[in-house]
C-alpha positions in Angstrom: -8.1 -29.2 47.6 -8.9 -27.4 44.5 -5.4 -28.6 43.1 -6.5 -32.2 44.0 -9.8 -31.9 42.2 -8.0 -30.3 39.1 -5.5 -33.2 39.0 -8.5 -35.7 39.0 -10.4 -33.9 36.4 -7.3 -33.9 34.3 -7.4 -37.7 34.8 -11.0 -38.1 34.1 -11.4 -36.2 30.8 -8.8 -38.1 28.7 -10.2 -41.4 29.9 -13.5 -40.7 29.3 -13.0 -39.2 26.0 -11.4 -42.3 25.0 -14.3 -44.4 26.1 -16.8 -42.1 24.4 -15.1 -42.3 21.3 -14.3 -46.2 21.2 -17.6 -47.2 22.8 -20.0 -44.6 21.7 -21.3 -41.5 23.8 -24.7 -43.2 24.2 -23.5 -46.4 25.5 -21.0 -45.1 27.9 -22.6 -44.0 31.3 -21.3 -42.1 34.3 -21.2 -45.6 36.1 -19.2 -46.9 33.4 -16.6 -44.0 33.6 -16.6 -44.2 37.5 -15.9 -47.8 37.4 -13.3 -47.5 35.0 -11.4 -44.7 37.0 -12.1 -46.5 40.3 -13.7 -43.5 41.8 -17.5 -43.2 43.4 -20.1 -42.0 41.0 -20.9 -39.4 43.6 -17.2 -37.9 43.3 -17.8 -37.9 39.4 -21.2 -36.1 39.6 -19.5 -33.4 41.9 -16.8 -32.8 39.4 -19.3 -32.5 36.3 -22.9 -32.3 37.4 -24.1 -34.7 34.6 -23.1 -36.6 31.6 -23.9 -33.7 29.4 -21.3 -31.5 31.2 -18.8 -34.3 31.0 -19.3 -34.6 27.3 -18.8 -31.1 26.7 -15.5 -31.0 28.4 -14.7 -34.2 26.6 -15.6 -32.7 23.3 -13.2 -29.8 24.1 -10.4 -31.9 24.9 -10.7 -33.9 21.7 -11.0 -30.7 19.6 -7.9 -29.5 21.2 -6.2 -32.9 20.7 -7.2 -32.6 17.1 -5.7 -29.3 16.7 -2.3 -30.5 17.7 -2.6 -33.1 15.1 -3.9 -30.6 12.4 -0.7 -28.2 13.4 1.5 -31.2 12.7 -0.1 -32.2 9.5 -0.6 -28.7 7.9 2.6 -27.2 9.0 4.4 -27.7 5.7 7.2 -25.5 5.1 8.2 -26.6 1.7 7.7 -29.5 -1.0 9.0 -32.2 1.0 7.0 -31.2 3.9 3.9 -31.1 1.7 4.4 -34.7 0.6 4.8 -35.9 3.9 1.4 -34.0 4.8 -0.4 -35.9 2.1 1.0 -39.2 3.1 0.0 -38.4 6.7 -3.5 -37.4 5.7 -4.0 -40.8 4.1 -2.4 -42.8 6.8 -3.6 -40.9 9.8 -7.0 -40.3 8.5 -7.7 -43.9 7.7 -6.9 -44.8 11.3 -9.0 -42.4 13.4 -11.4 -40.9 10.9 -14.1 -43.6 10.9 -14.0 -43.7 14.8 -14.3 -40.0 15.2 -17.0 -39.9 12.5 -19.2 -42.3 14.3 -18.6 -40.5 17.6 -19.5 -37.2 16.1 -22.5 -38.5 14.4 -23.9 -40.3 17.4 -23.2 -37.0 19.6 -25.1 -34.8 17.0 -28.1 -37.4 17.3 -28.3 -38.1 21.1 -26.6 -34.9 22.5 -27.4 -32.2 19.9 -26.8 -29.3 22.3 -23.4 -30.4 23.2 -22.7 -31.0 19.4 -24.1 -27.6 18.4 -22.3 -25.7 21.2 -18.8 -27.1 20.1 -19.3 -26.5 16.5 -20.3 -22.9 17.0 -17.6 -22.4 19.4 -14.9 -23.6 17.0 -16.2 -23.1 13.6 -14.6 -19.5 13.2 -11.2 -20.8 14.7 -11.2 -23.7 12.3 -11.7 -21.6 9.2 -9.0 -19.3 10.4 -6.6 -22.3 10.9 -7.4 -23.3 7.3 -6.7 -19.7 5.9 -3.5 -19.7 7.9 -2.4 -22.9 6.2 -3.4 -21.9 2.6 -1.6 -18.5 3.3 1.6 -20.5 4.2 1.2 -22.7 1.3 1.1 -19.7 -1.0 3.9 -18.1 0.7 6.0 -21.4 -0.1 4.9 -21.4 -3.6 3.0 -24.6 -3.1 -0.2 -23.1 -4.4 -0.7 -20.5 -7.2 -0.2 -16.8 -6.6 -3.7 -16.1 -8.1 -5.6 -18.2 -5.6 -8.0 -16.4 -3.5 -7.3 -17.5 0.2 -10.5 -16.5 1.6 -12.7 -18.1 -1.0 -10.4 -21.2 -1.2 -10.4 -21.7 2.6 -14.1 -21.4 2.8 -14.5 -24.1 0.1 -12.0 -26.4 1.7 -13.5 -26.1 5.1 -17.0 -26.5 4.1 -16.6 -29.5 1.9 -14.4 -31.4 4.4 -16.9 -30.7 7.1 -19.7 -32.1 5.0 -17.7 -35.4 4.3 -16.6 -35.5 7.9 -20.1 -35.2 9.2 -21.5 -37.7 6.3 -23.5 -35.0 4.7 -22.0 -36.1 1.3 -21.1 -39.5 0.3 -20.4 -41.7 -2.7 -21.4 -45.4 -2.8 -18.5 -47.8 -2.2 -16.3 -45.2 -0.6 -15.6 -44.9 2.8 -15.6 -41.3 4.3 -12.0 -41.4 5.2 -11.1 -42.3 1.5 -13.4 -39.8 0.2 -11.8 -37.0 2.2 -8.3 -38.2 1.4 -9.4 -38.1 -2.4 -10.9 -34.9 -2.2 -7.9 -33.2 -0.4 -5.4 -34.6 -2.8 -7.7 -33.4 -5.9 -8.2 -30.1 -4.3 -4.7 -29.3 -3.7 -3.8 -30.6 -7.1 -6.3 -28.0 -8.6 -4.8 -25.0 -6.9 -1.1 -26.1 -7.0 1.5 -24.1 -8.6 3.2 -25.0 -11.9 6.5 -25.9 -10.2 4.8 -27.9 -7.5 2.7 -29.7 -10.0 5.8 -30.7 -12.0 7.5 -31.9 -8.6 4.3 -33.8 -8.0 4.3 -35.5 -11.1 7.9 -36.3 -10.8 7.6 -38.0 -7.4 4.6 -39.9 -8.5 6.4 -41.3 -11.7 9.4 -42.2 -9.6 7.2 -44.0 -7.0 5.0 -45.9 -9.9 8.3 -47.2 -11.5 9.5 -48.5 -8.0 
């Protein structure tokens, strides 16, 4: 019986997460989720208790999914991987960033307890992930040897979060564009001399094409 319930939960959470992200967490009701999954509302409430509990589990699912994407994006092992990373940031973030940002801002406004719980739970883990990324970049000579990883990680994490949650904006720039530009400028500023030369070389080659 428990196994059946677990399978059902695994079916509900991804589907509900997509609904909350694309339609808005305020607009989507438990009725909507039940109808979408062709199950009774009673069954849904037995699984999750209320909408806030479902949102908590959906946020956990979304954050874990984003971690997989982040590991793919920030797993650069050499110069070639890093340029793929920059390209992916621009392409991937432009596709999903604005939808995710709207969802996060709506969650913060209408379900502050859920938002606060998830941010507190994952803030330390997120910062550690940034530190590991920068340490890897330093080892691969992508960033300079004199860069203080702890300071650089805090700065990168805090500014990125400010942009992501729309605490900082510039007129005529979408947040996804602002984040991409910030990341490119940031990494350019801490890049090693050899990597800067390679960056310019590739940029010039692309311009000539």
